[in-house]
N, C-alpha and C positions, 0 to 999 in steps of 0.2 A: 387893185391887186396887180403886182408885177410878178410874172412867172418867167423863169428862164426858158428861152426858146432854143432852137437848134443852132448848131455851129455853122458859121459862114465859111467861105473858102479859105479865109485867113485863120480860122479856128476861133474867131471872136464869137462870144455869146451875145445873142440879141435877146431883148426882153419882149415877152408877149404881154401886152397891156390889156387887162380885162377889168370892166367896171359895170355897175348897174346902169342900165340905159336911162336916159333923161328925155323929157319931152322934145328937146331940140334934136334928138336922134331919130325922131319919127320918120322923116322922109327917107333917110338913108336905110333904115330898117325895112321900110315898106318896099323900097326898090329891090332889096335882097329877097324879100318875101315873094315878090312877083317872079323872080328867077326860080325860086323854090316851088311855088304854086302858081303857075302861069294862067290858071283858069280864072283868077281874079286879078283885077287891076291894082296897081300901086296905090291908087286912091282908096279903093276898098280895103286893102290891107292896112293902109294908114289909119283908117277909122277904127279898126279893130285894135291896132297897136296903141293908139291913143287911149282907148278904154282901159287897157291893161296898165299903161303907164300912169294914168290919172288915179285909177281905183286900186291898183295893186292886187287885182283879182282877174281871174279868167272865169267868167260866169259868176258863180257864188264862192269859188274856192280861191285861196291866196295864189298869187302868181308873180313872177318877176321876169324881166328880160335882161340878160347880160350881153354886153357887146365887147368885142375886141377891137382895138384900133391901133393905127400906126403912130409914130411920134408926132405927126402933124394933126392928129385927131380924126383922120378919115377912118371910118369904120371898115373893118376887114371881115367881120363875121358877127353872128348873134346866136343866142340860144334862149328860147322862151321855155320856162319851167313853171309847172303848177303843182298843186297838191290834188290828188284824186283819192276818192274813197277806196278805190281798188284798181288793180291792173292785172291783166292776164299773167299768170305764173308767179304772182307775188302773194305774200301772206295776206289773206282777206280780212284778218282781224285788225290791221293797221292801215293808216293812210300811206300813200306812196307818192314820192316825187315822180313827175311825169314830164318828159321832154316833149313839148308841144310842137316845137320847130327848132331846127338846128341847121345853120348854113354858114359856110366859110367861102369867101370869094376865091375864085380859081387860083390866082397867084399865091395865095397864102395857105393852100391845102398841103397836107403832109409835112407841116412844119411845126406841129404841136398846138396850133390855134384851137382846133376843135377840142382837143384834150383839155386845154386850159379853160375853155368855156364850160365844158362838162364838169370840170373840177369845181368851178364856182357854183354851178347848179347843184352839185352833190353837197357842197357846204351849206347852201341855202336850205335844201330839203332836210339835211341832217339837223340843222338848228331848229327845225319844226317837228322833230321827233321821228323822222323817217329813217328806216334802216335799209330801204331799197329805193332804187330809181328805175323807172321803166321807160320804154319808148316804143315806137313802131315805125314801120316804113312799108312802102309798096313791095309786093313780091318780086317785081321785075327791076327794082332799083339796086343792082349789084353793088355800085359804089357806096351807097348809103349803108347797105348791109355790112360791107367790109369795114367802113368807118366805125360802125357800132361794135363789131367784133374786135376791132383793133384797140378799143378803149375798155374792153372787158365785159361788154354785154354778152349774154347768152341767148340763143333763140329758144323761146318757150312755146311757140305755136306758129302755125301757118294757117291762114284762114281766107276764104273768099266770102265776102259779104254780099247778100242779095237784097233786093227790094222789088216790090210789085205794086203798082197802083191798083186800087179797087174803087168801085163806085159806091157812093153813099147809099145806104139802104134804109133811111128813115131813122127814127129815134127808138131807143130801147124802152120798152114798157116794163119798168122794174116790178110792177105788181104781178105780172105774168111770167117774169123771169126770162123774157125774150129780148 
């Protein structure tokens, strides 16, 4: 998919090139994932990406990865989209497209690349019957929140998630209801 990009200093229109990711893109996508989620290595991200690229699924639900690239084929960004049975703020009676990950390399930001990637994800989700697409980001990620708002997302909730480890307490005896 070729999408018209921003104007250069001469007023020339450049094209933003977006396509479905291929297995050969794995390492470039993994490197971007490591920048987006540094708690995991590029190798770990690569394993997860390969699963999606080979199976076309994220877990048990359909998924796809779209990539943007320059004229030489070097990747400039990616967006991973999946179907979910529900998402906060969306109609619970229908599946929803969900942005699992979205990243544009720094030199290509604010040039329409993120919008082009999202457009491909919206088309993908729409062809699967979705009428909404959702996403999330960290509360302290102002630039991500601004990117989401800039392409038409609306905030539907702010949440802090908690977890607590507990010690195992033996097995449940179903006959006694304990």
